[in-house]
C-alpha positions in Angstrom: -9.7 -5.9 -3.4 -8.7 -3.2 -0.8 -8.0 0.3 -1.9 -5.2 2.5 -0.5 -5.6 6.3 -0.5 -2.5 8.5 0.1 -2.6 12.0 1.5 0.0 13.0 -1.1 -0.6 11.5 -4.6 3.0 12.3 -5.5 4.1 9.4 -3.3 1.9 6.8 -5.1 4.7 5.7 -7.4 7.0 5.1 -4.4 4.4 3.0 -2.7 3.7 1.0 -5.9 7.3 0.2 -6.3 7.5 -1.0 -2.7 4.3 -3.1 -2.9 5.3 -4.6 -6.3 8.7 -5.6 -4.9 7.0 -8.3 -3.0 6.3 -11.2 -5.3 2.9 -12.0 -3.8 1.3 -8.5 -4.1 -0.5 -7.1 -7.1 -0.9 -3.3 -7.0 -2.3 -0.8 -9.6 -2.9 2.9 -9.5 -6.6 3.5 -10.1 -6.6 7.3 -9.7 -4.4 10.1 -8.2 -3.2 8.8 -4.9 -5.4 5.7 -5.0 -4.0 2.2 -5.3 -5.9 -1.1 -5.5 -4.1 -4.0 -3.9 -4.4 -7.8 -3.8 -2.3 -10.4 -2.1 -1.8 -13.7 -4.0 -2.3 -16.9 -2.0 -4.8 -18.5 0.3 -5.8 -15.5 2.3 -9.2 -14.8 3.7 -10.5 -11.3 3.1 -9.4 -10.3 6.6 -6.0 -12.0 6.3 -5.4 -10.1 3.1 -6.3 -6.8 4.8 -3.9 -7.5 7.7 -1.1 -8.4 5.3 -1.6 -5.2 3.3 -2.0 -3.2 6.5 1.4 -4.4 7.8 3.2 -3.7 4.5 1.7 -0.2 4.3 2.5 0.7 7.9 6.1 -0.4 7.5 6.4 1.7 4.3 4.8 4.7 6.1 7.3 4.4 9.0 10.2 4.2 6.6 9.0 7.4 4.9 8.6 9.2 8.2 12.1 8.2 9.1 13.2 10.1 6.0 11.2 13.2 7.1 8.3 12.6 4.7 4.9 13.1 6.3 2.6 10.5 4.7 -0.7 9.0 5.6 -2.3 6.0 3.9 -5.9 5.0 4.5 -7.0 1.4 3.8 -10.5 1.1 2.5 
């Protein structure tokens, strides 16, 4: 399962809420600013990474539009 790492751990709850709002995504905080994510369904490992990547980049863009500087790394 891929792991997300946020540059600002205080934003982890906001990202968790966003990810969990999608019925096919499981997400849990595993440490400060670290979230483990899985997408339910018939995805290959690469397909799951792409789906997560797109959700995360959309969330980042929405945060930046609000003036919040956030960066998320996908491991």
